[in-house]
C-alpha positions as CSV (number, residue, x, y, z in Angstrom):
1,M,16.7,5.5,-2.1
2,T,18.4,2.2,-1.6
3,E,21.9,1.8,-3.1
4,D,21.5,-1.8,-4.5
5,C,17.9,-1.3,-5.8
6,I,17.7,-1.4,-9.6
7,F,14.7,1.0,-9.6
8,C,16.4,3.5,-7.4
9,K,19.4,3.3,-9.8
10,I,17.0,4.1,-12.7
11,V,15.6,7.1,-10.8
12,K,19.2,8.4,-10.2
13,G,20.1,7.9,-13.9
14,E,22.7,5.2,-13.2
15,V,20.8,2.6,-15.2
16,K,19.3,3.4,-18.6
17,S,15.7,2.6,-19.3
18,E,13.1,3.5,-22.0
19,K,10.5,5.7,-20.2
20,V,6.9,5.6,-21.2
21,Y,5.6,8.2,-18.8
22,E,6.8,10.4,-15.9
23,N,5.4,12.8,-13.3
24,D,6.8,14.2,-10.0
25,N,6.5,11.0,-8.0
26,F,6.2,8.1,-10.5
27,F,7.5,7.0,-13.8
28,S,6.9,4.1,-16.1
29,V,9.4,2.1,-18.2
30,F,9.3,-0.8,-20.6
31,D,10.2,-4.1,-18.8
32,V,13.7,-5.4,-19.8
33,N,12.3,-8.9,-19.9
34,P,8.8,-8.4,-21.3
35,A,6.2,-11.1,-20.9
36,I,4.3,-9.5,-23.9
37,K,5.1,-6.8,-26.3
38,G,4.6,-3.4,-24.6
39,H,4.9,-4.8,-21.0
40,A,5.7,-1.8,-18.8
41,L,6.2,-1.0,-15.1
42,V,4.9,1.9,-13.2
43,I,7.4,2.7,-10.4
44,S,7.5,5.0,-7.4
45,K,10.5,7.4,-7.5
46,K,10.8,7.2,-3.8
47,H,11.7,3.8,-2.4
48,F,8.7,2.1,-0.9
49,E,8.9,-1.7,-0.6
50,T,5.1,-2.4,-1.1
51,I,1.9,-0.5,-1.7
52,L,1.3,-0.6,2.1
53,E,4.2,1.9,2.5
54,L,2.8,4.3,-0.1
55,P,1.5,7.4,1.6
56,S,-2.3,7.9,1.0
57,G,-1.6,11.3,-0.4
58,L,0.2,9.7,-3.4
59,C,-2.5,7.2,-4.2
60,S,-4.4,9.5,-6.6
61,E,-1.2,10.4,-8.4
62,F,-0.3,6.7,-8.7
63,I,-3.6,5.9,-10.3
64,D,-3.2,8.8,-12.7
65,S,0.3,7.4,-13.6
66,I,-1.3,4.0,-14.3
67,K,-4.0,5.5,-16.5
68,N,-1.6,7.7,-18.4
69,T,0.8,4.8,-19.0
70,A,-2.0,2.5,-20.1
71,L,-3.2,5.2,-22.5
72,E,0.3,5.6,-24.0
73,L,0.7,1.8,-24.3
74,M,-2.7,1.3,-25.9
75,K,-2.0,4.0,-28.4
76,K,1.6,2.8,-29.2
77,F,0.7,-0.9,-29.5
78,N,-2.9,-0.5,-30.8
79,A,-4.1,-2.4,-27.8
80,E,-7.8,-3.0,-27.0
81,G,-7.3,-3.4,-23.2
82,F,-4.7,-4.1,-20.6
83,N,-4.0,-6.1,-17.5
84,L,-2.5,-4.8,-14.2
85,H,-0.4,-7.0,-11.9
86,A,1.4,-6.4,-8.6
87,N,3.2,-8.6,-6.2
88,N,3.6,-7.2,-2.7
89,G,6.0,-9.0,-0.4
90,K,8.4,-11.9,-1.0
91,V,5.8,-14.6,-0.2
92,A,3.6,-13.0,-2.9
93,G,6.3,-13.3,-5.5
94,Q,7.8,-9.8,-5.3
95,I,11.3,-10.0,-6.7
96,I,12.4,-6.4,-6.6
97,P,11.5,-4.9,-3.1
98,H,10.6,-1.5,-4.6
99,F,6.9,-0.8,-5.2
100,H,5.8,-1.2,-8.8
101,I,2.9,-2.5,-10.9
102,H,3.1,-4.3,-14.2
103,I,0.9,-3.2,-17.2
104,F,0.3,-5.6,-20.1
105,P,-1.3,-4.1,-23.2
106,R,-3.7,-6.6,-24.7
107,K,-5.1,-7.4,-28.2
108,K,-7.7,-10.0,-29.0
109,D,-6.1,-13.5,-29.5
110,D,-2.7,-12.3,-28.4
111,G,-2.1,-15.6,-26.6
112,F,-1.0,-14.0,-23.3
113,K,-2.1,-15.8,-20.2
114,P,-1.9,-13.5,-17.2
115,C,-2.1,-14.7,-13.6
116,A,-5.7,-15.0,-12.4
């Protein structure tokens, strides 16, 4: 854990968040500045800066976390699909240096324009 990392503070319970899903190594929360209704983040509990630091043994659990979060969001927001987005490294637009992925639940004609 890193002391000044907002996601590490959420893991430690120092910062409140609305959880969507949680397992042993990952959790998902609603984004505090959502780009679209239901915008959530899947975050590793252990501090890894990018996906390149994520141990191979956790990759399957990470995918399961994405799937379970997406299912919860689709049910809660009556979504028909979803987008995934991740920035890895500062040059790629990563603002918080703690590995996470964005999930955007989607509906037809919702007007949301994700990055291509």
